[in-house]
C-alpha positions as a printed Julia matrix, in Angstrom:
118×3 Matrix{Float64}:
 33.89  -31.93  69.17
 33.38  -31.16  72.86
 35.83  -28.26  72.66
 34.12  -26.86  69.57
 30.75  -26.9   71.35
 32.23  -25.25  74.43
 33.89  -22.48  72.41
 30.72  -21.95  70.36
 28.67  -21.51  73.53
 31.16  -19.11  75.1
 31.71  -16.99  71.99
 28.12  -16.68  70.8
 27.31  -13.1   69.88
 24.72  -11.28  71.96
 22.15   -9.04  70.37
 21.92   -5.51  71.67
 19.8    -2.44  71.1
 21.31    0.91  70.28
 19.91    4.29  71.38
 17.42    4.51  68.52
 15.87    1.14  69.46
 17.24   -0.77  66.47
 18.57   -4.24  67.11
 22.08   -5.1   65.99
 23.7    -8.52  65.61
 27.15   -7.1   66.35
 28.78   -8.2   69.62
 29.38   -5.51  72.23
 32.86   -4.01  72.23
 35.1    -4.75  75.19
 35.99   -1.74  77.35
 39.33   -0.19  76.41
 40.14    1.28  79.82
 41.09   -0.72  82.88
 38.51    1.24  84.9
 35.73   -0.55  83.07
 37.34   -3.91  83.72
 37.52   -3.38  87.5
 33.82   -2.55  87.74
 32.86   -5.87  86.12
 33.12   -7.85  89.38
 34.89  -11.04  90.37
 36.13  -13.44  87.69
 34.74  -16.97  87.45
 36.85  -19.75  88.91
 37.93  -22.78  86.89
 35.32  -24.92  88.65
 32.57  -22.39  87.97
 33.5   -22.24  84.26
 33.56  -26.05  84.1
 30.15  -26.29  85.79
 28.6   -23.67  83.49
 29.91  -25.41  80.36
 28.87  -28.82  81.69
 25.32  -27.58  82.27
 25.16  -25.91  78.84
 26.58  -28.87  76.87
 24.95  -31.63  78.99
 28.29  -33.17  79.93
 29.87  -34.2   83.22
 31.9   -31.58  85.06
 34.92  -33.93  85.12
 34.86  -34.2   81.31
 34.75  -30.43  80.9
 37.54  -29.99  83.47
 39.75  -32.38  81.51
 39.02  -30.42  78.31
 39.93  -27.15  80.06
 43.18  -28.71  81.34
 44.03  -29.93  77.83
 43.24  -26.48  76.39
 45.47  -24.81  78.99
 48.35  -27.19  78.25
 47.94  -26.74  74.49
 47.75  -22.95  74.83
 50.87  -22.8   77.0
 52.91  -24.96  74.64
 51.75  -23.14  71.48
 52.3   -19.68  72.99
 55.8   -20.71  74.02
 56.6   -22.3   70.64
 54.91  -19.93  68.17
 54.51  -16.8   70.34
 50.78  -16.68  69.64
 47.74  -18.81  70.56
 44.19  -18.1   69.39
 40.83  -19.45  70.5
 38.74  -18.44  67.46
 36.01  -15.97  68.29
 37.16  -15.54  71.88
 40.73  -14.35  72.48
 44.34  -14.3   71.33
 47.39  -14.64  73.57
 50.64  -13.12  72.29
 54.06  -13.11  73.88
 56.56  -10.34  73.34
 60.25   -9.77  73.98
 61.02   -6.71  76.06
 64.68   -5.67  76.2
 66.4    -5.65  79.58
 66.88   -2.39  81.46
 70.53   -1.6   82.13
 71.67   -0.43  85.54
 72.91    3.12  85.82
 71.84    6.71  86.38
 68.69    8.1   84.78
 67.13   11.5   84.98
 63.56   11.15  86.26
 61.48   14.31  86.82
 64.62   16.44  86.79
 66.48   14.36  89.42
 69.29   11.9   88.78
 68.31    8.49  90.18
 70.24    5.21  90.39
 68.32    2.47  88.56
 68.79   -1.27  89.12
 69.07   -3.69  86.23
 65.85   -5.53  85.41
């Protein structure tokens, strides 16, 4: 129940106005480019997230921290087991298999370069 309240608070949709002045209940789209992400500022720390959720849900910070730890452990185990973990309305974490790069010679920008195995 505590986790459901915390996720509901975090994922609540914000109202916004478009250019014509009409209000929309749609959430704002996340920026596609990395340039927009860098301009956003510094990310919140775990303690800051715990304190914000504790204030919002009227809980103790220690309780919220334990919920965040449990969520992190659950997410790590599910992503490893199933390859995908979703927090509804907030985010999805997917893992993918990328094939290894073989060592050898490759032509890069017209020059033959020795490439290490990765």
